[in-house]
C-alpha distance (Angstrom), angle and dihedral (degrees) to the residues before:
residue distance angle dihedral
M1 . . .
T2 3.76 . .
R3 3.68 127.2 .
L4 3.84 89.8 -122.0
A5 3.77 90.1 60.9
I6 3.80 93.1 50.5
V7 3.79 89.8 48.8
Q8 3.77 92.1 50.1
A9 3.78 92.7 47.7
L10 3.74 92.5 49.0
E11 3.80 89.1 50.6
A12 3.85 89.1 52.2
L13 3.67 89.3 51.4
E14 3.79 93.7 50.2
V15 3.79 88.9 59.7
G16 3.76 93.1 45.0
D17 3.80 98.1 -107.1
V18 3.71 101.7 138.4
G19 3.78 95.2 164.2
C20 3.77 93.8 55.5
A21 3.91 91.5 48.0
T22 3.79 89.7 50.7
E23 3.79 90.6 51.4
I24 3.71 94.0 49.2
L25 3.77 91.3 48.0
L26 3.83 95.3 47.8
G27 3.88 88.7 48.0
A28 3.69 91.5 52.1
L29 3.76 91.3 51.9
E30 3.72 91.6 53.7
D31 3.89 89.6 50.3
G32 3.79 92.0 48.1
P33 3.75 127.8 119.9
T34 3.77 121.0 -62.6
E35 3.89 123.7 -127.8
R36 3.87 111.0 -78.1
R37 3.66 111.3 -121.0
C38 3.88 103.2 -152.0
R39 3.75 107.0 73.1
C40 3.85 120.8 -178.6
P41 3.80 109.6 -118.8
V42 3.74 91.0 -147.3
C43 3.76 109.1 47.2
G44 3.82 102.6 7.8
L45 3.90 99.2 -119.5
A46 3.76 112.7 148.6
F47 3.68 127.9 -137.0
E48 3.88 134.8 -165.2
W49 3.84 94.9 -136.2
P50 3.78 136.3 36.3
G51 3.75 91.5 -126.5
L52 3.79 92.1 58.8
L53 3.78 89.5 52.8
D54 3.85 90.6 49.8
D55 3.88 90.2 51.3
H56 3.86 90.6 47.0
L57 3.82 93.2 50.5
R58 3.85 92.3 43.7
F59 3.96 94.6 47.1
S60 3.78 103.4 27.8
H61 3.86 103.0 35.9
D62 3.79 100.6 17.9
L63 3.88 90.0 -124.2
E64 3.77 135.4 127.1
S65 3.79 120.1 -125.1
E66 3.80 117.8 -105.4
A67 3.85 89.0 -126.4
A68 3.71 91.5 57.2
């Protein structure tokens, strides 16, 4: 959910338009982030890119990725 959607929903609520605020928030949920596909096998954190997972394993857990 973006900050813009939250602000728009709050503004709609300020003027008493609950229906509009609900539509904005439900639309923002549909546009929300997708499931991240690269999950750390040690702590469960998820990353968008395999390289970020590799760096996390190397620096946070002192491990090398199985893909490397």
